[in-house]
C-alpha positions in Angstrom: 10.7 9.8 -17.5 14.1 8.6 -15.1 13.7 8.2 -11.6 14.5 11.3 -9.6 18.4 11.6 -7.7 19.5 13.6 -5.1 23.1 14.7 -5.0 24.9 13.7 -1.8 25.4 17.2 -0.5 22.1 17.8 -1.2 20.5 14.7 0.6 23.2 15.2 3.7 21.2 18.7 4.1 17.5 16.8 3.4 18.0 13.8 6.0 19.3 16.5 8.4 16.7 18.9 8.0 13.9 15.9 8.6 16.0 14.1 11.5 15.6 17.8 13.0 11.7 17.6 12.3 11.8 14.3 13.9 10.3 12.3 11.8 11.3 10.5 7.6 15.0 9.2 6.4 16.5 9.3 9.7 20.4 8.1 10.1 19.7 4.4 10.5 16.8 4.2 7.9 17.3 2.0 5.1 17.3 4.8 2.7 19.9 7.0 4.3 22.0 3.2 4.3 21.7 3.5 0.4 23.2 6.8 -0.7 22.4 7.4 -4.4 19.0 5.3 -4.0 16.7 6.3 -6.7 14.0 8.9 -4.9 11.3 11.1 -6.5 9.6 14.0 -5.2 6.5 15.3 -6.2 3.0 17.0 -5.1 -0.2 14.8 -5.3 -3.7 15.6 -5.0 -6.3 13.4 -3.6 -9.9 15.3 -4.2 -12.8 13.5 -2.7 -16.3 14.7 -3.8 -19.3 14.5 -1.5 -23.0 14.8 -2.8 -25.7 16.5 -2.0 -28.1 14.6 1.0 -31.5 14.0 0.1 -34.2 16.1 2.3 -35.3 12.8 4.3 -31.7 11.8 5.3 -30.0 12.5 8.7 -26.5 12.9 8.5 -23.0 11.7 6.2 -19.9 10.3 7.8 -16.8 10.2 5.5 -13.2 8.5 6.3 -10.5 9.8 4.0 -7.3 7.7 3.8 -4.4 9.5 4.3 -0.4 8.7 3.9 1.9 8.7 6.4 6.0 8.9 6.5 7.9 5.7 7.0 11.8 5.0 6.3 11.0 5.0 2.3 8.9 8.0 2.2 8.3 11.3 3.6 5.1 13.1 3.6 5.3 17.0 4.5 2.8 19.7 4.3 -0.4 17.6 3.9 -3.5 20.4 3.8 -7.2 19.1 3.9 -9.5 21.6 3.1 -12.6 20.6 3.7 -16.3 22.9 4.0 -16.3 21.2 7.7 -14.8 20.4 10.6 -13.0 17.5 10.3 -10.8 15.3 12.5 -7.6 12.6 12.0 -7.4 9.3 13.5 -5.6 5.9 13.0 -7.3 2.2 13.1 -6.1 0.3 15.6 -4.8 -2.8 14.2 -2.8 -1.3 11.5 -2.1 2.1 12.3 -3.5 3.4 9.1 -4.5 7.4 9.4 -7.6 8.8 8.0 -9.8 12.2 8.3 -12.5 11.5 9.7 -16.5 13.9 9.0 -19.7 13.8 10.6 -21.9 15.9 8.6 -25.9 16.9 9.7 -28.1 16.7 6.6 -28.6 20.0 6.9 -24.9 21.1 6.2 -25.2 18.9 2.8 -27.6 20.6 0.9 -25.0 21.0 -2.1 -22.8 18.6 -3.3 -19.2 19.6 -2.3 -15.8 18.1 -2.0 -12.8 17.1 0.3 -9.3 18.2 -0.8 -5.8 16.8 0.3 -2.3 17.5 -1.2 0.8 17.5 0.1 4.2 17.0 -0.8 5.8 13.5 -0.8 9.7 12.0 -1.6 9.8 8.4 -2.1 12.6 6.4 -1.9 13.3 3.0 -3.7 13.1 0.0 -1.1 15.6 -2.5 -2.0 16.9 -5.4 -0.1 19.9 -7.8 -0.9 18.8 -11.1 -0.6 22.1 -13.2 -2.2 23.0 -13.2 1.6 25.8 -11.0 1.5 26.2 -7.9 4.0 23.5 -9.5 6.3 24.6 -7.8 9.6 24.6 -4.5 8.4 21.5 -4.5 6.0 19.9 -1.6 7.2 16.4 -2.6 6.2 16.5 -5.4 9.3 13.5 -4.8 11.6 15.0 -6.0 14.9 11.8 -3.9 17.0 9.1 -6.1 14.6 6.3 -7.1 17.6 5.6 -11.0 17.3 1.8 -9.7 17.4 2.7 -8.0 14.3 4.0 -11.3 12.6 1.4 -13.2 13.9 -1.3 -11.0 12.1 0.5 -11.3 8.9 0.7 -15.1 9.3 -3.4 -15.0 9.9 -6.0 -15.4 7.0 -8.4 -12.5 5.4 -11.7 -13.1 4.7 -11.0 -13.0 1.2 -7.3 -14.4 1.6 -8.4 -18.2 3.1 -5.3 -20.1 4.2 -7.0 -23.6 4.3 -8.4 -26.0 1.4 -7.4 -24.6 -1.6 -4.5 -22.0 -1.1 -3.1 -24.2 1.7 -2.6 -27.1 -1.0 -1.3 -25.2 -3.6 1.5 -23.5 -1.5 2.1 -27.0 0.0 2.3 -27.7 -3.7 4.9 -25.2 -5.2 7.0 -25.5 -2.0 7.3 -29.2 -1.7 10.9 -30.4 -1.3 12.3 -26.9 -0.3 13.4 -26.1 3.2 15.2 -22.8 3.0 12.5 -19.9 3.0 13.8 -17.6 0.8 13.4 -20.5 -1.9 9.5 -21.2 -0.9 9.0 -17.2 -1.1 10.5 -17.2 -4.3 9.0 -20.5 -5.9 5.7 -18.9 -5.0 6.4 -15.6 -6.5 7.3 -17.6 -9.7 4.3 -19.5 -9.8 2.2 -16.5 -9.6 4.1 -14.8 -12.3 3.8 -18.2 -14.6 0.1 -18.7 -13.6 -1.6 -15.2 -13.7 -2.1 -12.6 -16.3 -2.6 -8.8 -15.9 -6.7 -8.4 -17.0 -9.4 -6.4 -16.0 -11.9 -7.6 -18.5 -15.2 -8.7 -17.6 -16.0 -8.9 -13.6 -14.6 -10.8 -10.3 -11.2 -8.9 -10.3 -10.3 -6.8 -8.1 -11.6 -7.8 -5.1 -8.4 -9.2 -3.8 -10.0 -13.0 -3.5 -7.2 -15.0 -3.5 -9.6 -18.4 -4.6 -10.7 -16.2 -7.0 -7.8 -15.3 -8.3 -6.3 -18.7 -8.2 -9.4 -20.3 -10.4 -9.5 -17.2 -12.7 -6.0 -17.1 -13.3 -6.4 -13.2 -13.7 -6.7 -9.9 -12.5 -5.5 -6.4 -11.4 -2.2 -6.0 -8.5 -4.9 -6.5 -6.3 -5.7 -10.0 -6.8 -1.9 -11.1 -7.8 -0.9 -10.4 -4.4 -3.9 -11.7 -2.7 -3.0 -15.2 -3.7 1.2 -14.2 -3.2 -0.2 -13.3 0.5 -1.7 -16.3 1.1 0.1 -18.6 0.0 3.1 -17.1 1.5 1.4 -17.3 4.8 0.3 -20.7 4.2 4.0 -21.7 3.7 3.9 -19.8 7.6 6.0 -16.6 6.2 4.4 -13.5 7.4 3.0 -11.1 4.2 1.4 -8.0 4.2 -0.8 -6.1 1.5 0.3 -2.5 1.0 -1.6 -0.3 -1.4 -1.4 3.6 -2.1 -1.1 5.0 -6.0 1.2 4.5 -9.1 3.4 7.4 -10.4 4.0 7.1 -13.9 7.2 6.8 -15.0 7.2 8.1 -18.3 5.1 11.4 -16.9 6.0 14.5 -14.9 2.5 15.5 -13.8 -0.8 14.8 -15.0 -4.5 12.4 -13.6 -4.1 8.9 -12.1 -6.7 6.5 -13.2 -6.5 4.7 -9.8 -4.9 2.7 -6.9 -2.0 0.1 -7.1 -0.9 -2.7 -4.4 2.0 -4.4 -3.8 3.1 -6.6 -0.9 6.1 -7.5 1.4 7.3 -11.1 3.3 9.2 -11.3 6.7 12.1 -13.1 7.2 14.1 -13.0 10.7 17.8 -12.7 8.7 16.4 -9.8 6.5 13.3 -8.2 7.7 10.3 -6.8 5.2 11.4 -7.8 1.8 9.4 -5.9 -0.7 7.4 -7.7 -3.8 5.8 -6.3 -7.0 4.0 -9.6 -8.4 2.0 -7.4 -10.7 5.1 -4.5 -11.9 6.6 -7.9 -12.6 4.2 -9.7 -14.8 4.2 -6.3 -16.7 7.9 -6.2 -17.3 9.0 -9.2 -17.8 12.6 -7.7 -18.0 12.4 -6.6 -14.1 11.0 -10.0 -12.8 14.2 -10.5 -10.5 14.0 -6.8 -9.7 10.8 -6.9 -8.0 11.1 -9.6 -6.0 13.2 -7.4 -3.3 12.3 -4.3 -4.6 9.8 -1.5 -4.5 10.7 0.9 -7.3 10.6 5.1 -6.1 7.7 5.4 -8.6 4.8 5.2 -6.5 3.5 6.7 -2.9 1.7 4.3 0.1 -1.5 5.0 1.6 -2.2 2.1 3.7 -2.4 -1.5 4.9 -3.8 -4.8 5.6 -7.6 -5.9 5.0 -10.3 -6.0 6.7 -10.0 -3.1 8.2 -12.0 -1.2 11.1 -11.8 2.2 11.1 -12.2 4.0 14.2 -15.0 5.7 14.8 -16.5 2.4 13.6 -18.2 2.3 10.4 -21.5 0.6 10.1 -20.9 -1.7 7.5 -18.3 -4.7 7.0 -14.6 -4.1 7.2 -13.4 -2.3 4.6 -11.7 -4.8 2.3 -9.3 -2.4 1.7 -8.7 1.2 2.4 -7.9 3.6 -0.3 -10.9 5.1 -1.4 -12.8 7.4 0.7 -15.5 5.2 2.6 -18.9 7.0 3.0 -22.1 6.2 5.0 -25.1 8.0 5.1 -27.6 7.2 8.2 -25.4 3.8 8.3 -26.1 2.5 5.1 -22.5 2.7 2.6 -22.3 4.9 -0.7 -19.5 5.3 -2.9 -18.0 8.6 -3.6 -16.4 10.1 -6.8 -12.9 10.8 -6.4 -9.9 12.2 -8.4 -6.2 11.6 -8.4 -3.4 13.7 -10.1 0.4 14.7 -9.3 3.0 16.8 -10.2 6.6 16.4 -10.1 9.2 18.4 -8.2 12.2 19.4 -9.8 
């Protein structure tokens, strides 16, 4: 399936409507700066299945991540269908939005579900990294806060920056002074060293030490290693997660999440990277160093997420599936995800 493209006249109309609504593709956003950039529009359904509580349980608390609009995606007509009252919140560190439900056991005598549906429009995020037209490059983020950059230079629980990761980063960037060249050296190392392999156990936790030892894993492992090495080299990098929309299909179920990364350089702003997709599609190796295609939808960013209201368990390793606790103990919920392209 080819990426959807909106005719220029229609694009102008959409931009005007969205600007009037107060969010989305503004006149100064990177997307509107690239007329004709690939765009995909779709309907998305996210279902969290909530099991009945046992007679001795007191209450269930549930947090469900929600997608947000930004410069590269517009979320509209978001609906939350739940048999119980819910509220919407954001975590204080990353600003991720989520629905929160607190349900007494008496109201959960039978299994039920929460259904989240929305319309999405995702535009390709592509940054010119050849040094041309930097003065007008629309993806520069001059308002990026210093504190935000500091967080994306700090370690995560499963992405330590000392010891093995620091040594590996220093080895792969030795003698390189220019930050973009350092970033490319780290990206090339991850692609040359890792393989996309979800056999056995250990993969999927985003453990940078495990990744550089096992030299395999899924997108979480690829990008944890990349982010750790980048941060150790003094380059801010952040983790983002959502779902891939199958390029060759127009509708259907989605098996699971997909994650990617961005790194920050002052001259460019945030630069997109998708190392695991580059591994799967070696012919796009150069493309995915500086681009995210439109076949995706982002939900949250960051690692070690502390929710609000606060969970009793540990900070979330990442936040894409619903998180639930029954009387303070974490429980896993069944989920299903599906999409339908809009034409």
